[in-house]
C-alpha positions as CSV (number, residue, x, y, z in Angstrom):
1,X,-4.7,-22.3,54.4
2,X,-5.7,-24.5,57.3
3,X,-3.8,-24.7,60.7
4,X,-1.7,-27.7,59.9
5,X,-0.5,-25.9,56.7
6,X,0.5,-23.0,58.7
7,X,2.2,-25.3,61.3
8,X,3.9,-27.1,58.5
9,X,5.3,-23.9,57.1
10,X,6.7,-22.8,60.4
11,X,8.4,-26.3,60.8
12,X,10.0,-25.7,57.4
13,X,11.1,-22.2,58.4
14,X,12.9,-23.7,61.5
15,X,14.3,-26.5,59.6
16,X,15.8,-24.2,57.0
17,X,17.8,-22.6,59.9
18,X,19.5,-25.7,61.0
19,X,23.3,-25.1,60.4
20,X,25.4,-27.4,58.2
21,X,26.9,-30.2,60.1
22,X,24.2,-30.0,62.8
23,X,20.9,-31.8,63.4
24,X,17.8,-31.3,65.6
25,X,15.0,-33.5,66.7
26,X,11.3,-33.5,65.8
27,X,10.6,-32.7,69.5
28,X,13.0,-29.7,69.6
29,X,11.3,-28.0,66.7
30,X,7.9,-28.7,68.2
31,X,9.0,-27.2,71.6
32,X,10.4,-24.1,69.7
33,X,7.1,-23.6,68.1
34,X,5.3,-23.8,71.3
35,X,3.7,-27.1,70.6
36,X,5.9,-29.3,72.6
37,X,3.5,-32.4,72.3
38,X,3.6,-32.2,68.5
39,X,6.8,-34.0,67.6
40,X,4.8,-36.5,65.4
41,X,3.2,-33.5,63.5
42,X,6.7,-32.1,62.8
43,X,7.6,-35.6,61.4
44,X,4.6,-35.4,59.2
45,X,5.7,-32.0,57.9
46,X,9.1,-33.5,57.3
47,X,7.5,-36.3,55.3
48,X,5.9,-33.6,53.1
49,X,9.0,-31.4,52.9
50,X,10.2,-32.7,49.4
51,X,7.1,-31.0,47.9
52,X,8.2,-27.6,49.0
53,X,9.5,-25.0,46.4
54,X,12.2,-23.8,48.9
55,X,14.5,-26.6,49.8
56,X,14.1,-28.0,53.4
57,X,17.1,-29.8,54.8
58,X,14.8,-32.5,56.2
59,X,18.0,-34.8,56.5
60,X,18.9,-32.8,59.5
61,X,15.9,-33.7,61.5
62,X,16.1,-37.0,63.5
63,X,14.5,-38.4,66.4
64,X,15.4,-37.6,70.0
65,X,17.8,-40.5,70.3
66,X,19.6,-39.4,67.0
67,X,18.0,-42.2,65.0
68,X,17.5,-41.7,61.3
69,X,13.8,-42.6,61.6
70,X,12.9,-40.5,58.6
71,X,15.4,-42.2,56.2
72,X,12.8,-44.2,54.3
73,X,11.3,-41.0,53.0
74,X,14.3,-40.2,50.9
75,X,14.9,-41.4,47.5
76,X,17.4,-44.3,47.8
77,X,18.3,-46.4,50.8
78,X,21.0,-44.5,52.4
79,X,20.4,-41.0,51.0
80,X,19.8,-39.4,54.5
81,X,22.9,-41.0,56.0
82,X,25.0,-39.9,53.1
83,X,23.8,-36.3,53.2
84,X,24.6,-36.2,57.0
85,X,28.0,-37.9,56.6
86,X,28.8,-35.4,53.8
87,X,28.3,-32.7,56.6
88,X,30.8,-34.5,58.9
89,X,28.2,-36.3,61.1
90,X,29.1,-39.9,62.2
91,X,26.6,-42.6,62.0
92,X,26.6,-46.1,63.1
93,X,23.7,-48.4,62.8
94,X,21.2,-45.6,61.7
95,X,22.1,-43.6,64.7
96,X,24.2,-40.3,65.1
97,X,27.1,-40.7,67.3
98,X,28.0,-38.0,69.8
99,X,24.5,-36.5,69.2
100,X,25.1,-33.9,72.1
101,X,28.0,-32.4,70.0
102,X,26.0,-31.9,66.9
103,X,22.6,-31.3,68.4
104,X,21.1,-27.9,67.5
105,X,18.4,-26.7,69.9
106,X,16.4,-24.0,68.3
107,X,15.0,-22.7,71.6
108,X,18.5,-21.9,72.8
109,X,20.1,-21.0,69.4
110,X,17.3,-18.6,68.1
111,X,16.3,-16.8,71.4
């Protein structure tokens, strides 16, 4: 197992803790893992999350503005949006509305 595999697994562990009806950002996960400048690497982990044996709710990870930047990695055009809307999250123009009310910050919630 190389270092990135270990980092990816830690990303998946955090992502699995995101509560239903909440989202977090790539940067918040990176910050929680002590790698604040590694938001892009969290994104790479999310891109690979479909290959995991245990489900990873990758649809709950968005960019810091609440944009659904990873939506093209889901099967189907609007799958990410539909999954989030099924959890009660309001989305307009590929962006979560009222992000501050649904944002889950692992460094605050898991401390």
